[in-house]
N, C-alpha and C positions, 0 to 999 in steps of 0.2 A: 477204438483200439487203445491198447496199454502202451504208451510208447518209453521203452529202457532206459534212452538216453535222460528223458524228463524225471527220472525218480533216483534221489541218492541212498534211499535205503529198499529192502524188497522189501513191497507191498505196505508202504506208508497207509495207506488207504485202507485195506484189509481188516478184517475182526479174524482173531484168532480160532475162534470157536462159532457154531452155526446158533443163530436164536431159535426161538420156540413158533411155531407155524400155526397161529390159532387158526385162521381161516382154513388152512390145508389137513390142518388137523381134523377140524369138525366135517369136511369133504369127502376124507379118506375112512374114518372111523366113525362118522355120527351115525349110519344107519346099523352099524356093529352092536355100539353102545346103547343105543334104541331097543333093538330086538333081544339082546342079550341081559339087558337092565330090565326090560319088562317081562321077561319071563322070571327071572329071580323073584322080582315084586308078586309077580301071579303065586308063585310058588309057595313063599312066605306070608302070602296076604292070609290064608287061615288060622295063621298063630295070635294075629292082631286080636280075632274075637276071642281067641282063649283069654289074653292075660289083659284086655280089657277091664277098667276098674271103673264105678260109679264116679259123678263129681257134684258134690256138694258146693253151695254158698248160702252166704248171711251178707246182709247189708245193717247198716247202720249212717246216721248222720248227724251230723255237727254243725252250728252255724255260727257264724263268723259276722257279729255285729259292724259295717262299714262305720258306723255313729255310735258312739256310746254316750250316756247321760253322766254328768258330774255332779258332786253334791253342790258342791259353792262355783270352783272354778275349772280352768282347764289345766290338768294334772300333768299333761304333756300333748301329745296330738289326740287328740279325740276323733278324729275323722281323717280314713285309709281311702277315701272315695278314690284318688288323685289314684295309686299302686294298690288297688285291690288286688288286682290279678296277681302281682308278686308277692304280695302278703300273702295271700290264700295258698300259693304254690310254694313257699315258704316254710308255712307250716303243714302242708301236706308234707314235704321233704322231712320237717324236724319229726313229726311225727313217727316214720320210721328210721331214726337214728339208732345206734346200737344200744346206747343208755337206758332209751326209753320201751326198747324190747326185752332189754334184762329184766328191767323192776315188770314189766307185764308179767313174764315167767315166773315171776319169784313171788310175785303176788296171788298167782294159782291155786289152788289148792292141789292135793295129789290127784283126786280123781279127775279132776279138770284137764289137770298136765298130763296123765296119761291116757287121756281120752283123744292126745294130740300129739303129744312127743311122746316118746318111749319114758317111761317112768323113771328108770335112772340116767339119762342123760342128762349131763350139766346144764345150767343155766345159758352158759356161752353159747351151747349147740346148739340149746332149742333156739336162743337168739337170734343165730344166724340161720336156719331152717325157716324161724316167723318171718324174716325179711321176705323171704322169697313166698310167703303163703300170703300175705297181707298185702294187698292194693289200696293204696288212698290217693284220691284225685277230686281237684273240684269240678264241680259243676257248670258248667257254663250256661250261664244266664240268671244263674241264683248265686246266694250267698250262703251255699252248701256245700261241706266236704264230705265226700262221698265214703266209707270203708267198707272195704270188700275181704271177707276171707274165706277161701278156696279148700279143699279137702275130698279126700274121698272117703271121711268118716263122718256121721250125721252130728254126733254130741262133741260138745266141747268147742265148738268153733264160735258160737254165741257169746259164752262167758269171755274166751278169749277178747271178742271184739270190745264187750263193754269192758272187760278189766284195763282193755289200751285205753280206754276214752277216759277211765274215771285217772288212771294212771297220767296219763297227759296233762288232764287240766287240775291234777295237784303240783304235776312239775311247772307247770305254767304260775301256779298259786305262790309257789316258791322261790320262783323267779323273779316274780313281782315283787315279793314280798325281801327277797332281799336285796333287787336293786333300789327299791325304795329305802328300806335302810341303810345301804351303803350311801344312797344319796343323803340321809337325815343324818349319818356319821359325816359326810362332805360337810354338809352346809354349816352343820356345828362346828368343826374344825374352823373353817372358813369364817364362822363370826367370834370366833375366840380370837383368830387374828386379826382381823378388824377392829374389834374392842382396843388389842394391844396396841394396833396402828394409831387410833384415836388419842387415845392416854399420851403415847410418844409426841403426837402433834400439838396436845395443848401444853405438854412441859415444854415444849421447843417455841411455842407461842410465848409462852411467858418470860423464857427466859430474852427471847427476840425484844418482847415489850421494855426490859429494862436495858437493853444495848441502846435502843434507838428514840428512849423517851416517848413513844407515842404508841398507842393501840389500833391509831385508825388505819389502816396498812393502805393510805393513796398517797400520790405524788403532794396532793393540796398539802398534807400535813407535815410536808419536809419544810423545815423552818432552815435550815443549813442552805437549802437549794437557794431560797428566796434572800439569805444574805449574800449569796454567791453571786444572784443575779445583780444585787444592789454593787459589791466589791468588782465586777467585771464592768457597770456602767462608770464608775470612780477609773477603774484600771484604764478605761480608755481613752477619759478626758487626759488622764496623766501619762498616757502615752501619745496621745497629739500633741501636749505641752513640750514632752521631752523632744518631740519629734522638730516643731518650730524651733525649740531653744539650740538644737543642735544645726539644723539649718541657717540658723540665724548667725552661731558661731562661725560655722563654716563663711558663711557671707563675708563675714566681719573680716576674717582672716583674708581671705579673697581680694576685701576689696583695700585692706591694710597693703597688701603685697602689691597688690596694682596702682594704690597711689604713691609708693615710695617709684615708682617711674617716671611719675610726671614732673616737670621742670617747676621749681621754685621762681623763674628770672621775672616773670611778668609780677609776681608780688612783693621781690624785692625791689625791683623798680619803681614800684607803688610806692613803697615805705619812703627810697629815696629822694622821689618827689615830692611828697608830702613832705620832706623833714624842715624845719623851718630854716635851722641851722646852716645848713646846707645851702638852701638858698640865699639866706642872706652874705654867707661867703661868697657864693657866686656875682652876687649882683656888687657886693663891692670890689672884687676881683677885676669883675667887669667894667667899672667905673675906673679904678687905677690905672688898669692897662689902658684906656682910653686916654685918660690923664696924660700917662708915659709915652703915649703913642704920639700924643701931640708935640710934646716936646722934641721930639725928635727929628720933626718935618725941618728939612735943610739942612740935616748933618749928611755928613758924609759917613761909607760904610766902616772907615775904619776910625772915624773922631772916637776919642774915648771915652765920651759922655753919652755917645749913640751906642757904644760898646756895653758900657754899665747900665743905662735904662733896658737895654735888650735883657741882659740878665737877673735883672730884676724885676723883668714882665715874664721872663722866662720859669723864674725862680717860683714868681706868684701862680702861674698856671700849673705847676709842678704841684705844689702844695693842694691847689684845688682838688685837682687828680686826686691827689694822696686822701683826702677828707672824703670824697666819693666814695675809693674803693674802700675805705676802712668804714665808710657808712653801708656800704652794701655787704662787706662783709659780716659786720657786726646783722645785720638784719636778716642775712640768710641764717645766720648761729642760730638767729631768736626764734628765724619762722622752722627750722627744720625743728627745732628743740619742744616747739611747739606742739610741729606734727605729731611728732614722735610720743607727745605725752598724751594727745588726744588719741590716738590709736591704740595706744596702751592702754588706755582706760576703757576703751572702747570692748576690746578684746577683754580683759579681765571681766566686764559687765555681763557679755556675749559668755562664757563661760562660765561664771557663776550661776547664769540663770540654766546653763545647760546642765550642771550638776545639781543644782536644784532640783530641776523635772529629773531629771535620770533616777536621785535617790528617792522622791516622790513615788516614780514607777516604781521602783524596786521593791521597796515598801509595799506597797498595792500588791504586789504582783506575789511577793510571800504571802502575804493575806488570803489573796485569791489561790492559792494553790492550795493551802490550809483548808479554806471553805470548801475547795472544789473536794478535796479528799473524804473531807467529811459529809460532804453532800450524795459525794458515791456511797459511802459508808452507808450512809440511811436509806438510800434508794435502794442498794441490796438488800439491806434489810426490810425495806417495805415489799421488794419482788419476794424478798423470798417470804414474807411474812402472807404475801396474797397465796403463792402459791401452799403454803402450808395451810390456810385456809380453806382454800379452794380443795385440798386434798382431806381434810378434816370434814368437810360438806360433803364429798362425792364418800367417804368413809360413813359417813352419818345416813346417807342415801343407800349404799349398800347393807350397811346393817338395819333398816328398816328393811328392804328386800327381803334377805335372806329369812328375819324373823317371819314377815310374811309365808315364803314361801313353806318353811317348816310347818307352821301352822298349819297350810292347805294340804301337804302329804302327810302329816299325821291325821287332816280328817278325810285324805281321798283314799287311802289304804284300805277304806271300809267298803271303795266301788268296787260294783259287780264286773266279770274280766270279759272281755270281747270276744273271748270263744265260750259256746255253751254248747251241751248235749238237745240234740234234736229231737233222733231216734233212737234206743235202744234196738241192740241185734237181738233177733228170736231164732228160735232152735226151727232150721229148716224141715220140711216134712217130707219132701220128695227130693229127689237128686235133678238138678237143671240140667246135666249133661253126662258125658263117659268123655273117656282117652281115648275114643277111636280115631278119632280126624287127627289128632297129634301122632298115633304111634303110627297110622298109616304114612302120615309125612315124613317122619323119621326112617319109616321102612323103606321107602321112594327114596329117600335121599342116599340112605345104606346102601340098597341095590345099587340105584348108578352109579353111587362111588365106588362099589368094589369092582364094577365092569371097568367103568372108565379108568381106575388106575393103573392096570398094566398097560395100557393101550399109551396113559400119557407118562409112564416109566419108557415104553418103547419110545416115543417121539423125542423124548429130552433125551436116550443116548442114543438116537438115531441119527447118525452121519452121513445120509444119504443126499445128493444134489436134488431137487427135486422140481427147483423153481427156477427164472432168470434170477431173480433177486437174492437165492442164498450165491450165485457165482459174483452178483456186486458185493455182498458181507465178506466174502472170503479175498477178492481181489480189490476191491474198490470201484469197479465198472461193470457195467452190465454187459453181458455177452455181444458181441459183434452181430453175432444172429442167432437165432432160435429153429430149430428144423421139428416140425411137429411129426405127430408118429404115423408112419408108412404103412401100407397095406404089407403082409407077408405072401412069401410066394405059398400055393397050397402045396405043393409036393414036401418042400421044408421047410417049416414054420420058422425055424431058426435060425435059417438063412435070408441075406440081403443082395439082390440083384445089384447088379452095377450101372444098369442103363436109369438115365434121369428119371423114365417116368415113376420109378418106384419114389420116388421123393417128390417133395414139394416144390416145383419148380420155380415158383416165386420165391422161395426162399432162396434155396441155391442160386438164382441168378441175381437176387440183392445181395450177396456174398460176392459174387464173380464181380459186380459193378464196382463193389467197394474195394476189391482189388486193383480194380481199373483205376479206379480213384488215387488211391497211393501211390500206381506207378507212374503216372502224370505227374503227381505232387512228388514224390519223394524216390523216382526209378527204382521202386520196390519190383522185382520181376522173377524173384525166387520164392517160393511160395510151400513150407516145409508145414505139413499133416500128420500131427500127433497126437494119442490119445492118453488118457490118464488110465486107461489099462485096454486089455484086448477086450473086439466086442464092443465096441462104441460108434462102431462104421463109419471110422477115418479112411478106411477105404475108398467104400463106397463116395464118400463125401468128396476125396479128392479126386478121383474120376470124374463126377459129376461135374463139381466145378471146374476142372479141367474142358468138358465138353461146353459146358456156359460160356467160357474163357474163349474157349474156338470160336464162339459168334461173334466174340466181339473184337478180339485181335487176330492177324492172320496167322501168325507161327505159335503153338502152344504144344510144350513137350512135356509129358507125364512122366514119371519114375517110379518102378517099384524100390522102395529103398529097402526092403523086408529079405534082406539078403544073409540074415543070420539063422532063418529058419532050415531045420533039419530033416524035416518030414516031406518028401518030394510029394505026397501025394494031398499033402492041403492045400498046396497051392495049386494042383493041377485041377481044382474044381472052379480056379476062382480066374488063372491066367494059362495059356498054351506052356509047355516046356520050351521055351524058346531059348538062345544065347543072349544074356543081358549085362547087368550091372557087374554079377559075380566075375563073368568072363573078361569083360572090361580090366575089371581092377586086377584080374591075373595074369596079364598078358601087356603087351606093349602097343597092341592095335588102335585105332582111334575109336572113341568113342562114336562117331556117326556110324561107324560099320554097323552097331547093335542097334539103331534106330527103325523101329517097325512103325509103320503109317498106315494109316487110318482114312483112306480117301473118305468114305463118309461121315467121318467124325471131324475130317480137319485136326487131327489130333497124331503126334510123332510120340511113339513110347518105347521106350527102354526097360524092357521086363526083369525080373531079379535073376534068371538067370540059370545055369543048369549048378546043382549043387556040387560043390569042389571040396573037397577033404582037405583038410588043414585050415592054415589060417589065411585069411583073407585079406592082402595088404590093401591100407587104404588111404596110401600118401599120395593117390591122383585123383583124391577128391576133388581137393581145393581146385587144380589147373583145369579141370573135365569141367564144375560149374560156372568156372572165371568164362571161361571158352563158349561154353552152352547158352550163358546170361547176355552172350554178344550177338548169338544166331538166333534166338527166339525171343519173344513178348515176353512166355512169359514159362516158368518151371515149375512145375506141381510135383513135388515128391512126396510118396505115401512110405510113411518109417513106422516104426516100432514104437509102442510107448515110452515117451523119455524117460521114465522113471526105470526101465527095466532093458534099457540099451543103449549104451555108450557110443556106437554109430549116430544113434538119432543125435544125440549131445554133439557130435562133431559136425550133421547136416547143419544142425540148428546155429553153427557159429556161422557158418558160409550164406546163411539163409538171411533173405530181408525181413519177411513177416514168417514167423510160426504160429501155426492154425493148431490152437490147444482144445479139443476135442472134448467134451464130457457127455457122458451117457446119462441124460435125465432119468431118477428112479433106482441108479444104481452107480455111479461116481460118487465116492468118497469125499466129503467135505475136505479132509486134511491132505488126501491124496492131490488133489486139486491145488491146493496152497503149496504143498512141495513142490508137484510140476513148476507152476508159475517161478516159486523162488528159484529153483534152479534155471530156468532159463533166465532170469533177470542177472543171477550170480555170473550167466553163461553171457551175459551184455548183446542178447538178443538187440538187433534195432526195434520190433515191435511184435505184440503178440497181441493177436486176435483168439479171444476167448469164443467157442462156438457149443452151445446147449444142442443135444440130437435126444429125440425122443423116439428114435428108430431102431436103434440098435438091439443086440441082445442079452435083455437084464438077467440078472441073476438074482433068483428068489432067497432071500437073506433067509438063515438060520438063526436060532436065540443065540447064538454065542456072539452075532456082529453085534448085538446090543452093548455088548461091554468090549468091543473092538479099540474104541480109547476114553474107557472109562475114567471119572472123577480119580484123584490121588487117595482119597480117604477109603474107596470102595477095596482098595488092594488090601487092608488093614481091617475092614470088618467082616469081609465076604470070606467064608471057608475054604477050604482048598477043595474038600468034595463035592460043594456046591458048584465050584469052577470047571470041574470037570464033567460035573454034568451038565453043564449048560455047553459046553464045548463039543458035549458028544450026543447032544439034541436034534433031534430031528428038525426041517424048518418048520419053524412055528407059520408062517404065513400061510403053506400050503395047507397046511390042520385049518388054519381059520377056512381059507378059502373053499375047502369042501364043505367044513360045518355052514357057511353061507351063500351056498348054492341055491337051494330054494330059496333064499330071499332075494339073492340076485337076480333069478327067472320072475320070480313075482313084481320085481319093480320093472323089469324088461319088458312085460307084459302089459302094465302101465302105461308106460312113454309109447 
């Protein structure tokens, strides 16, 4: 089922137009096409034997040698064994090119041309005709190409084929000659270019020899490079000496700086101790002090003599100390001066050695750089000389090869072609066949095309629903149920009974089960049955479905919603003339008053009621359906086609499921889409499409083919033709009457 609340647009999955049904077309019109086509073919067959013509053929053969002998050496590729098939197919295609055919026509004599073509026809037109006359094909398993010329005249075919082979061989010779000449011109130009290159290389080598003073372009003859090696060794030694001198100078400065921190007292003490004058003075002072100390023995401390002697002794000791101090100062000054002198001398010597080694290194570095630059210049020259020498040698080899190739081409120009004439064409003596079979095939195709064309046009413009797939194309979903064709009543074949026996019980029962499933899932109780147009069987289907639902659910109400009918006699054939829906809507009585129960079928029925003049008020429908929905498990409403009744639209608004019934072989595709779009715009909860093959089908007339024609037909079809179509009799009835004998024959076979 199509759920309206699941769609945001009307019929988003449907197609606006019906597709062409090939299988259905064959089933419906195959027997007619076969009968009428065979009839027209049989009538026109004698014409073939009147207009038939004899058919002559000539054959000629050309040979393609896979390997050809050369005079001295290979010219290009002398063997085509690996791609022989491609080569032979290419040659066969080339022989039928427009240029070759035109030259062949121009080579024909006026008599030979008149035998095959009109005498006044230009060569270009003759070449176009000749392309269809000539057949060229390689013969499998051989080295031959077969050339076949066909025509309805005996003369002229053999000369045509022979001229074609000669023209093609001449063309190949010209192509080979032009190719050889092009190669010679190219090779000679290349030779001249190579000679100029060699002269330029020789001039460059002369200039290079003067620049680098050597004609041997090898690194072993680079004297500057050898001088650089010697200077490099000297520079390495000088660098080593400079580093040693620099380290020595640094070490000397460090040693002098650290020596200044050392104390000179031990050296000074040693000098003082080794000084003889100080030693003599100390000894003499010591003796005098001993002698003076001996003279003071026994004297008191206040004795003047004692005091005098002690003063002299103190003076002598002070003198000794003073002399020692002076000696120490003198020794300190001498030692410091000597140390400074030695340190200064060592620094001067270390600095001199460093400056000397540095100057030597710089001089060697300068000479080394000069030597390196010279060595590089010579090396570049040697490398350039090697390149120029190699280029000169390459040019020399190229020159030798070009001269050898030129000599080969000039000799090989006289070699034979790969393609030759094996057998010439001879004039035919008897025709090989006639064009009878071809004419018969053309006649057969034309007969069936003429018969098939109108049927195809009819099928193309046909807008009728014929199968469930058409409903799927229109709505996007297959029909909920398809009801097959049912037997008709004997007394009136255009009416259907309301009983379920006249329908396929299984199809109606299946539809009822699906409605029960929707009730359990979504509480869908109100079922509206409406058709695309009248006569689709909606009343019969709705009542039969109500009877099937009555077997499943305890309470089922069936309502005849066709209250807009104006002819009472039409409704009396289906239902008794009892009070019903019209009467309920026209007064204030309870709807239960108008229910008619059928104990046998377990169905409650509300008929359409008596015809009432004037407007029937419809405002009670909503409350009526709402109250009835509480009382009954299912409410089945039979309504007029939705496109023809506003009342049906109102019923649809209050319904849970709208059963949209289409009549197979009658309902129009566009009408189905318009009905579904209208219901979707009304936002009905669900639509259940049903395809019925048991209604009253209408026999379409020719005007229905143009019911919805393409826009361009309105522009190209004349108005008189449209009027003729609109006033035409039903074409299907005419065809049906014409094919009755054939259908009887087919039934007798079955």
